[in-house]
PDB file as gemmi writes it, atoms N, CA and C in Angstrom:
CRYST1    1.000    1.000    1.000  90.00  90.00  90.00 P 1                      
ATOM      1  N   UNK A   1      36.519  26.986 -71.810  1.00  0.00           N  
ATOM      2  CA  UNK A   1      35.612  25.923 -71.398  1.00  0.00           C  
ATOM      3  C   UNK A   1      34.594  26.616 -70.455  1.00  0.00           C  
ATOM      4  N   UNK A   2      35.175  27.636 -69.460  1.00  0.00           N  
ATOM      5  CA  UNK A   2      34.398  28.071 -68.511  1.00  0.00           C  
ATOM      6  C   UNK A   2      33.418  28.682 -69.482  1.00  0.00           C  
ATOM      7  N   UNK A   3      33.375  29.715 -70.363  1.00  0.00           N  
ATOM      8  CA  UNK A   3      32.470  30.315 -70.848  1.00  0.00           C  
ATOM      9  C   UNK A   3      31.496  29.552 -71.696  1.00  0.00           C  
ATOM     10  N   UNK A   4      31.943  28.348 -72.188  1.00  0.00           N  
ATOM     11  CA  UNK A   4      31.078  27.500 -73.064  1.00  0.00           C  
ATOM     12  C   UNK A   4      29.951  26.990 -71.894  1.00  0.00           C  
ATOM     13  N   UNK A   5      30.586  26.445 -70.855  1.00  0.00           N  
ATOM     14  CA  UNK A   5      29.845  26.122 -69.572  1.00  0.00           C  
ATOM     15  C   UNK A   5      28.765  27.044 -69.321  1.00  0.00           C  
ATOM     16  N   UNK A   6      29.186  28.186 -68.969  1.00  0.00           N  
ATOM     17  CA  UNK A   6      28.046  29.366 -68.498  1.00  0.00           C  
ATOM     18  C   UNK A   6      27.271  29.474 -69.525  1.00  0.00           C  
ATOM     19  N   UNK A   7      27.225  29.395 -70.707  1.00  0.00           N  
ATOM     20  CA  UNK A   7      26.225  29.560 -71.721  1.00  0.00           C  
ATOM     21  C   UNK A   7      25.380  28.314 -71.691  1.00  0.00           C  
ATOM     22  N   UNK A   8      25.987  27.067 -71.796  1.00  0.00           N  
ATOM     23  CA  UNK A   8      25.187  25.870 -71.789  1.00  0.00           C  
ATOM     24  C   UNK A   8      24.329  25.896 -70.673  1.00  0.00           C  
ATOM     25  N   UNK A   9      24.828  26.142 -69.272  1.00  0.00           N  
ATOM     26  CA  UNK A   9      24.086  25.920 -68.173  1.00  0.00           C  
ATOM     27  C   UNK A   9      22.907  26.801 -68.165  1.00  0.00           C  
ATOM     28  N   UNK A  10      23.083  28.178 -68.586  1.00  0.00           N  
ATOM     29  CA  UNK A  10      22.125  28.962 -68.764  1.00  0.00           C  
ATOM     30  C   UNK A  10      21.164  28.891 -69.810  1.00  0.00           C  
ATOM     31  N   UNK A  11      21.423  28.362 -70.914  1.00  0.00           N  
ATOM     32  CA  UNK A  11      20.413  27.800 -71.753  1.00  0.00           C  
ATOM     33  C   UNK A  11      19.530  26.628 -71.267  1.00  0.00           C  
ATOM     34  N   UNK A  12      20.275  25.637 -70.455  1.00  0.00           N  
ATOM     35  CA  UNK A  12      19.301  24.727 -69.962  1.00  0.00           C  
ATOM     36  C   UNK A  12      18.300  25.123 -69.044  1.00  0.00           C  
ATOM     37  N   UNK A  13      18.877  26.021 -68.218  1.00  0.00           N  
ATOM     38  CA  UNK A  13      17.837  26.618 -67.133  1.00  0.00           C  
ATOM     39  C   UNK A  13      16.589  27.269 -67.688  1.00  0.00           C  
ATOM     40  N   UNK A  14      17.035  28.290 -68.832  1.00  0.00           N  
ATOM     41  CA  UNK A  14      15.876  28.825 -69.612  1.00  0.00           C  
ATOM     42  C   UNK A  14      14.845  27.759 -70.350  1.00  0.00           C  
ATOM     43  N   UNK A  15      15.695  27.042 -70.725  1.00  0.00           N  
ATOM     44  CA  UNK A  15      14.664  26.036 -71.598  1.00  0.00           C  
ATOM     45  C   UNK A  15      13.709  25.038 -70.558  1.00  0.00           C  
ATOM     46  N   UNK A  16      14.314  24.696 -69.324  1.00  0.00           N  
ATOM     47  CA  UNK A  16      13.522  23.780 -68.484  1.00  0.00           C  
ATOM     48  C   UNK A  16      12.735  24.528 -67.458  1.00  0.00           C  
ATOM     49  N   UNK A  17      12.913  25.956 -67.262  1.00  0.00           N  
ATOM     50  CA  UNK A  17      12.192  26.725 -66.615  1.00  0.00           C  
ATOM     51  C   UNK A  17      11.851  25.905 -65.146  1.00  0.00           C  
ATOM     52  N   UNK A  18      12.921  25.563 -64.432  1.00  0.00           N  
ATOM     53  CA  UNK A  18      12.589  24.597 -63.094  1.00  0.00           C  
ATOM     54  C   UNK A  18      11.871  25.749 -62.067  1.00  0.00           C  
ATOM     55  N   UNK A  19      11.276  25.079 -61.072  1.00  0.00           N  
ATOM     56  CA  UNK A  19      10.624  26.099 -60.002  1.00  0.00           C  
ATOM     57  C   UNK A  19      11.805  26.246 -59.178  1.00  0.00           C  
ATOM     58  N   UNK A  20      12.655  25.331 -58.750  1.00  0.00           N  
ATOM     59  CA  UNK A  20      13.342  25.363 -57.794  1.00  0.00           C  
ATOM     60  C   UNK A  20      14.973  24.670 -58.537  1.00  0.00           C  
ATOM     61  N   UNK A  21      16.158  25.314 -58.050  1.00  0.00           N  
ATOM     62  CA  UNK A  21      17.213  24.819 -58.512  1.00  0.00           C  
ATOM     63  C   UNK A  21      17.988  24.725 -57.198  1.00  0.00           C  
ATOM     64  N   UNK A  22      18.884  23.118 -57.023  1.00  0.00           N  
ATOM     65  CA  UNK A  22      19.549  22.961 -55.744  1.00  0.00           C  
ATOM     66  C   UNK A  22      20.773  22.385 -56.445  1.00  0.00           C  
ATOM     67  N   UNK A  23      21.894  22.940 -55.753  1.00  0.00           N  
ATOM     68  CA  UNK A  23      23.248  22.568 -56.186  1.00  0.00           C  
ATOM     69  C   UNK A  23      24.146  22.365 -55.045  1.00  0.00           C  
ATOM     70  N   UNK A  24      25.228  21.456 -55.162  1.00  0.00           N  
ATOM     71  CA  UNK A  24      26.235  21.255 -54.246  1.00  0.00           C  
ATOM     72  C   UNK A  24      27.163  22.066 -54.424  1.00  0.00           C  
ATOM     73  N   UNK A  25      27.404  22.679 -55.462  1.00  0.00           N  
ATOM     74  CA  UNK A  25      28.702  23.512 -55.392  1.00  0.00           C  
ATOM     75  C   UNK A  25      29.057  23.586 -56.880  1.00  0.00           C  
ATOM     76  N   UNK A  26      30.191  24.525 -56.837  1.00  0.00           N  
ATOM     77  CA  UNK A  26      31.239  24.497 -57.779  1.00  0.00           C  
ATOM     78  C   UNK A  26      30.742  25.687 -58.785  1.00  0.00           C  
ATOM     79  N   UNK A  27      31.412  25.830 -59.767  1.00  0.00           N  
ATOM     80  CA  UNK A  27      30.997  27.064 -61.002  1.00  0.00           C  
ATOM     81  C   UNK A  27      29.714  26.882 -61.633  1.00  0.00           C  
ATOM     82  N   UNK A  28      29.588  25.660 -62.364  1.00  0.00           N  
ATOM     83  CA  UNK A  28      28.229  25.276 -62.703  1.00  0.00           C  
ATOM     84  C   UNK A  28      26.934  25.536 -61.814  1.00  0.00           C  
ATOM     85  N   UNK A  29      27.125  25.161 -60.919  1.00  0.00           N  
ATOM     86  CA  UNK A  29      26.064  25.185 -59.545  1.00  0.00           C  
ATOM     87  C   UNK A  29      25.737  26.773 -59.309  1.00  0.00           C  
ATOM     88  N   UNK A  30      26.901  27.487 -59.464  1.00  0.00           N  
ATOM     89  CA  UNK A  30      26.592  28.900 -59.340  1.00  0.00           C  
ATOM     90  C   UNK A  30      25.641  29.779 -60.659  1.00  0.00           C  
ATOM     91  N   UNK A  31      26.304  29.095 -61.723  1.00  0.00           N  
ATOM     92  CA  UNK A  31      25.686  29.847 -63.044  1.00  0.00           C  
ATOM     93  C   UNK A  31      24.197  29.052 -63.090  1.00  0.00           C  
ATOM     94  N   UNK A  32      23.970  27.993 -62.373  1.00  0.00           N  
ATOM     95  CA  UNK A  32      22.719  27.802 -62.396  1.00  0.00           C  
ATOM     96  C   UNK A  32      21.782  28.577 -61.437  1.00  0.00           C  
ATOM     97  N   UNK A  33      22.526  28.827 -60.479  1.00  0.00           N  
ATOM     98  CA  UNK A  33      21.637  29.485 -59.449  1.00  0.00           C  
ATOM     99  C   UNK A  33      21.471  31.087 -59.822  1.00  0.00           C  
ATOM    100  N   UNK A  34      22.342  31.680 -60.574  1.00  0.00           N  
ATOM    101  CA  UNK A  34      22.361  33.062 -61.035  1.00  0.00           C  
ATOM    102  C   UNK A  34      21.036  32.902 -62.044  1.00  0.00           C  
ATOM    103  N   UNK A  35      21.404  31.995 -63.138  1.00  0.00           N  
ATOM    104  CA  UNK A  35      20.154  31.692 -64.251  1.00  0.00           C  
ATOM    105  C   UNK A  35      18.863  31.535 -63.550  1.00  0.00           C  
ATOM    106  N   UNK A  36      18.784  30.793 -62.482  1.00  0.00           N  
ATOM    107  CA  UNK A  36      17.608  30.494 -61.941  1.00  0.00           C  
ATOM    108  C   UNK A  36      16.814  31.637 -61.227  1.00  0.00           C  
ATOM    109  N   UNK A  37      17.790  32.521 -60.783  1.00  0.00           N  
ATOM    110  CA  UNK A  37      17.123  33.583 -60.223  1.00  0.00           C  
ATOM    111  C   UNK A  37      16.420  34.540 -61.406  1.00  0.00           C  
ATOM    112  N   UNK A  38      17.012  34.684 -62.392  1.00  0.00           N  
ATOM    113  CA  UNK A  38      16.669  35.342 -63.700  1.00  0.00           C  
ATOM    114  C   UNK A  38      15.296  35.059 -63.857  1.00  0.00           C  
ATOM    115  N   UNK A  39      14.869  33.469 -63.643  1.00  0.00           N  
ATOM    116  CA  UNK A  39      13.773  33.075 -64.259  1.00  0.00           C  
ATOM    117  C   UNK A  39      12.481  33.106 -63.044  1.00  0.00           C  
ATOM    118  N   UNK A  40      12.913  33.519 -62.105  1.00  0.00           N  
ATOM    119  CA  UNK A  40      12.090  33.186 -60.630  1.00  0.00           C  
ATOM    120  C   UNK A  40      12.207  32.007 -59.789  1.00  0.00           C  
ATOM    121  N   UNK A  41      13.096  31.210 -60.114  1.00  0.00           N  
ATOM    122  CA  UNK A  41      13.151  30.066 -59.506  1.00  0.00           C  
ATOM    123  C   UNK A  41      13.603  30.134 -58.046  1.00  0.00           C  
ATOM    124  N   UNK A  42      13.295  29.337 -57.303  1.00  0.00           N  
ATOM    125  CA  UNK A  42      13.776  29.192 -55.707  1.00  0.00           C  
ATOM    126  C   UNK A  42      15.264  28.583 -55.964  1.00  0.00           C  
ATOM    127  N   UNK A  43      16.163  29.069 -55.102  1.00  0.00           N  
ATOM    128  CA  UNK A  43      17.589  28.821 -55.309  1.00  0.00           C  
ATOM    129  C   UNK A  43      18.269  28.364 -53.901  1.00  0.00           C  
ATOM    130  N   UNK A  44      18.653  26.971 -54.396  1.00  0.00           N  
ATOM    131  CA  UNK A  44      19.013  26.357 -52.710  1.00  0.00           C  
ATOM    132  C   UNK A  44      20.662  26.021 -52.942  1.00  0.00           C  
ATOM    133  N   UNK A  45      21.505  26.480 -52.128  1.00  0.00           N  
ATOM    134  CA  UNK A  45      23.020  25.934 -52.324  1.00  0.00           C  
ATOM    135  C   UNK A  45      23.268  24.972 -51.210  1.00  0.00           C  
ATOM    136  N   UNK A  46      23.809  24.009 -51.301  1.00  0.00           N  
ATOM    137  CA  UNK A  46      24.253  23.098 -50.359  1.00  0.00           C  
ATOM    138  C   UNK A  46      25.616  22.922 -50.130  1.00  0.00           C  
ATOM    139  N   UNK A  47      26.392  23.394 -49.411  1.00  0.00           N  
ATOM    140  CA  UNK A  47      27.808  23.556 -49.432  1.00  0.00           C  
ATOM    141  C   UNK A  47      28.358  21.826 -49.453  1.00  0.00           C  
ATOM    142  N   UNK A  48      29.372  21.709 -50.085  1.00  0.00           N  
ATOM    143  CA  UNK A  48      30.215  20.472 -49.959  1.00  0.00           C  
ATOM    144  C   UNK A  48      30.344  19.854 -48.482  1.00  0.00           C  
ATOM    145  N   UNK A  49      30.206  18.667 -48.489  1.00  0.00           N  
ATOM    146  CA  UNK A  49      30.553  18.061 -47.203  1.00  0.00           C  
ATOM    147  C   UNK A  49      31.968  18.187 -46.834  1.00  0.00           C  
ATOM    148  N   UNK A  50      32.607  18.454 -47.948  1.00  0.00           N  
ATOM    149  CA  UNK A  50      34.435  18.323 -47.930  1.00  0.00           C  
ATOM    150  C   UNK A  50      35.010  19.508 -47.173  1.00  0.00           C  
ATOM    151  N   UNK A  51      33.800  20.560 -47.108  1.00  0.00           N  
ATOM    152  CA  UNK A  51      34.199  21.818 -46.379  1.00  0.00           C  
ATOM    153  C   UNK A  51      34.095  21.904 -45.107  1.00  0.00           C  
ATOM    154  N   UNK A  52      35.128  21.394 -44.096  1.00  0.00           N  
ATOM    155  CA  UNK A  52      34.715  20.993 -42.711  1.00  0.00           C  
ATOM    156  C   UNK A  52      35.283  22.640 -41.949  1.00  0.00           C  
ATOM    157  N   UNK A  53      35.995  22.898 -42.434  1.00  0.00           N  
ATOM    158  CA  UNK A  53      36.519  24.212 -41.579  1.00  0.00           C  
ATOM    159  C   UNK A  53      36.053  25.505 -41.807  1.00  0.00           C  
ATOM    160  N   UNK A  54      35.535  25.731 -43.218  1.00  0.00           N  
ATOM    161  CA  UNK A  54      35.067  26.922 -43.685  1.00  0.00           C  
ATOM    162  C   UNK A  54      34.068  26.675 -44.719  1.00  0.00           C  
ATOM    163  N   UNK A  55      33.135  27.692 -44.975  1.00  0.00           N  
ATOM    164  CA  UNK A  55      32.378  27.559 -46.279  1.00  0.00           C  
ATOM    165  C   UNK A  55      33.171  27.911 -47.610  1.00  0.00           C  
ATOM    166  N   UNK A  56      32.855  27.069 -48.622  1.00  0.00           N  
ATOM    167  CA  UNK A  56      33.610  27.158 -49.932  1.00  0.00           C  
ATOM    168  C   UNK A  56      33.502  28.566 -50.459  1.00  0.00           C  
ATOM    169  N   UNK A  57      34.509  29.162 -51.311  1.00  0.00           N  
ATOM    170  CA  UNK A  57      34.462  30.411 -51.899  1.00  0.00           C  
ATOM    171  C   UNK A  57      33.353  30.478 -52.575  1.00  0.00           C  
ATOM    172  N   UNK A  58      32.761  29.370 -53.473  1.00  0.00           N  
ATOM    173  CA  UNK A  58      31.601  29.560 -54.235  1.00  0.00           C  
ATOM    174  C   UNK A  58      30.363  29.490 -53.235  1.00  0.00           C  
ATOM    175  N   UNK A  59      30.263  28.907 -52.054  1.00  0.00           N  
ATOM    176  CA  UNK A  59      29.250  29.031 -51.123  1.00  0.00           C  
ATOM    177  C   UNK A  59      29.134  30.427 -50.602  1.00  0.00           C  
ATOM    178  N   UNK A  60      30.573  31.079 -50.484  1.00  0.00           N  
ATOM    179  CA  UNK A  60      30.489  32.454 -50.074  1.00  0.00           C  
ATOM    180  C   UNK A  60      29.704  33.091 -50.906  1.00  0.00           C  
ATOM    181  N   UNK A  61      30.157  33.010 -52.267  1.00  0.00           N  
ATOM    182  CA  UNK A  61      29.379  33.825 -53.356  1.00  0.00           C  
ATOM    183  C   UNK A  61      27.979  33.561 -53.389  1.00  0.00           C  
ATOM    184  N   UNK A  62      27.643  32.382 -53.273  1.00  0.00           N  
ATOM    185  CA  UNK A  62      26.234  31.936 -53.403  1.00  0.00           C  
ATOM    186  C   UNK A  62      25.450  32.610 -51.931  1.00  0.00           C  
ATOM    187  N   UNK A  63      25.659  33.186 -51.164  1.00  0.00           N  
ATOM    188  CA  UNK A  63      25.340  33.690 -49.875  1.00  0.00           C  
ATOM    189  C   UNK A  63      24.707  34.929 -50.615  1.00  0.00           C  
ATOM    190  N   UNK A  64      25.287  35.527 -51.505  1.00  0.00           N  
ATOM    191  CA  UNK A  64      24.894  36.990 -52.062  1.00  0.00           C  
ATOM    192  C   UNK A  64      23.627  37.035 -52.831  1.00  0.00           C  
ATOM    193  N   UNK A  65      23.100  35.801 -53.252  1.00  0.00           N  
ATOM    194  CA  UNK A  65      21.931  35.476 -54.154  1.00  0.00           C  
ATOM    195  C   UNK A  65      21.033  34.518 -53.871  1.00  0.00           C  
ATOM    196  N   UNK A  66      21.618  33.545 -53.417  1.00  0.00           N  
ATOM    197  CA  UNK A  66      20.733  32.274 -53.000  1.00  0.00           C  
ATOM    198  C   UNK A  66      19.553  32.542 -51.946  1.00  0.00           C  
ATOM    199  N   UNK A  67      18.616  31.971 -52.329  1.00  0.00           N  
ATOM    200  CA  UNK A  67      17.380  31.921 -51.232  1.00  0.00           C  
ATOM    201  C   UNK A  67      17.730  31.289 -50.003  1.00  0.00           C  
ATOM    202  N   UNK A  68      18.494  30.304 -50.055  1.00  0.00           N  
ATOM    203  CA  UNK A  68      18.795  29.530 -48.997  1.00  0.00           C  
ATOM    204  C   UNK A  68      20.051  28.686 -49.125  1.00  0.00           C  
ATOM    205  N   UNK A  69      21.073  28.850 -48.171  1.00  0.00           N  
ATOM    206  CA  UNK A  69      22.258  28.334 -48.195  1.00  0.00           C  
ATOM    207  C   UNK A  69      22.628  27.451 -46.886  1.00  0.00           C  
ATOM    208  N   UNK A  70      23.039  26.111 -47.296  1.00  0.00           N  
ATOM    209  CA  UNK A  70      23.092  25.279 -46.370  1.00  0.00           C  
ATOM    210  C   UNK A  70      24.287  24.733 -46.298  1.00  0.00           C  
ATOM    211  N   UNK A  71      24.968  24.323 -44.843  1.00  0.00           N  
ATOM    212  CA  UNK A  71      26.251  23.642 -44.766  1.00  0.00           C  
ATOM    213  C   UNK A  71      25.882  22.272 -44.022  1.00  0.00           C  
ATOM    214  N   UNK A  72      26.960  21.352 -44.119  1.00  0.00           N  
ATOM    215  CA  UNK A  72      26.742  20.070 -43.623  1.00  0.00           C  
ATOM    216  C   UNK A  72      27.480  19.762 -42.561  1.00  0.00           C  
ATOM    217  N   UNK A  73      27.854  20.741 -41.630  1.00  0.00           N  
ATOM    218  CA  UNK A  73      28.554  20.946 -40.544  1.00  0.00           C  
ATOM    219  C   UNK A  73      27.788  21.700 -39.928  1.00  0.00           C  
ATOM    220  N   UNK A  74      27.549  21.123 -38.327  1.00  0.00           N  
ATOM    221  CA  UNK A  74      26.941  22.525 -37.568  1.00  0.00           C  
ATOM    222  C   UNK A  74      27.741  23.336 -37.046  1.00  0.00           C  
ATOM    223  N   UNK A  75      29.128  23.163 -36.839  1.00  0.00           N  
ATOM    224  CA  UNK A  75      30.112  24.300 -36.529  1.00  0.00           C  
ATOM    225  C   UNK A  75      30.159  25.477 -37.517  1.00  0.00           C  
ATOM    226  N   UNK A  76      29.745  25.339 -38.886  1.00  0.00           N  
ATOM    227  CA  UNK A  76      29.840  26.205 -39.799  1.00  0.00           C  
ATOM    228  C   UNK A  76      28.427  27.110 -39.979  1.00  0.00           C  
ATOM    229  N   UNK A  77      27.314  26.775 -39.275  1.00  0.00           N  
ATOM    230  CA  UNK A  77      26.124  27.342 -39.192  1.00  0.00           C  
ATOM    231  C   UNK A  77      26.169  28.659 -38.768  1.00  0.00           C  
ATOM    232  N   UNK A  78      25.472  29.600 -39.308  1.00  0.00           N  
ATOM    233  CA  UNK A  78      25.293  31.047 -38.766  1.00  0.00           C  
ATOM    234  C   UNK A  78      23.975  31.343 -39.216  1.00  0.00           C  
ATOM    235  N   UNK A  79      23.219  32.466 -38.586  1.00  0.00           N  
ATOM    236  CA  UNK A  79      22.046  32.842 -39.127  1.00  0.00           C  
ATOM    237  C   UNK A  79      21.871  32.911 -40.375  1.00  0.00           C  
ATOM    238  N   UNK A  80      22.592  33.096 -41.610  1.00  0.00           N  
ATOM    239  CA  UNK A  80      22.515  32.932 -42.953  1.00  0.00           C  
ATOM    240  C   UNK A  80      22.557  31.749 -43.366  1.00  0.00           C  
ATOM    241  N   UNK A  81      23.402  30.881 -42.804  1.00  0.00           N  
ATOM    242  CA  UNK A  81      24.035  29.699 -43.178  1.00  0.00           C  
ATOM    243  C   UNK A  81      23.331  28.433 -42.221  1.00  0.00           C  
ATOM    244  N   UNK A  82      22.382  27.856 -43.007  1.00  0.00           N  
ATOM    245  CA  UNK A  82      21.682  26.775 -42.238  1.00  0.00           C  
ATOM    246  C   UNK A  82      22.368  25.375 -42.167  1.00  0.00           C  
ATOM    247  N   UNK A  83      22.056  24.815 -41.088  1.00  0.00           N  
ATOM    248  CA  UNK A  83      22.605  23.467 -40.820  1.00  0.00           C  
ATOM    249  C   UNK A  83      21.235  22.395 -40.341  1.00  0.00           C  
ATOM    250  N   UNK A  84      21.014  21.544 -41.204  1.00  0.00           N  
ATOM    251  CA  UNK A  84      20.014  20.570 -41.246  1.00  0.00           C  
ATOM    252  C   UNK A  84      20.525  19.124 -41.275  1.00  0.00           C  
ATOM    253  N   UNK A  85      21.597  18.851 -41.203  1.00  0.00           N  
ATOM    254  CA  UNK A  85      22.253  17.552 -41.347  1.00  0.00           C  
ATOM    255  C   UNK A  85      23.017  17.570 -42.595  1.00  0.00           C  
ATOM    256  N   UNK A  86      23.413  15.941 -42.882  1.00  0.00           N  
ATOM    257  CA  UNK A  86      24.414  16.061 -44.041  1.00  0.00           C  
ATOM    258  C   UNK A  86      23.973  15.107 -44.773  1.00  0.00           C  
ATOM    259  N   UNK A  87      24.437  15.045 -46.057  1.00  0.00           N  
ATOM    260  CA  UNK A  87      23.673  13.833 -47.041  1.00  0.00           C  
ATOM    261  C   UNK A  87      24.194  12.519 -46.381  1.00  0.00           C  
ATOM    262  N   UNK A  88      25.460  12.404 -45.779  1.00  0.00           N  
ATOM    263  CA  UNK A  88      25.570  11.237 -45.263  1.00  0.00           C  
ATOM    264  C   UNK A  88      24.819  10.332 -43.791  1.00  0.00           C  
ATOM    265  N   UNK A  89      24.322  11.239 -43.561  1.00  0.00           N  
ATOM    266  CA  UNK A  89      23.287  10.725 -42.071  1.00  0.00           C  
ATOM    267  C   UNK A  89      21.916  10.443 -42.778  1.00  0.00           C  
TER     268      UNK A  89                                                      
END                                                                             
């Protein structure tokens, strides 16, 4: 199923050719960001609000290639991980 998801997400991104890809996480989001980079889209990762103590593994991977990475918790912000609020406020 993982491989099928990767193919389907990549096909969708290549078909739609979005200017910006924004995701709030997990494997499909990472695949979408990677495919987006291949077509020149701006890529934005917003780490899940559930990650209170540290950035998710997917978020740490997204740091390697995303244009912007956001946390929803001010204590997790760094020079590379931005905090601008959360989806509940």
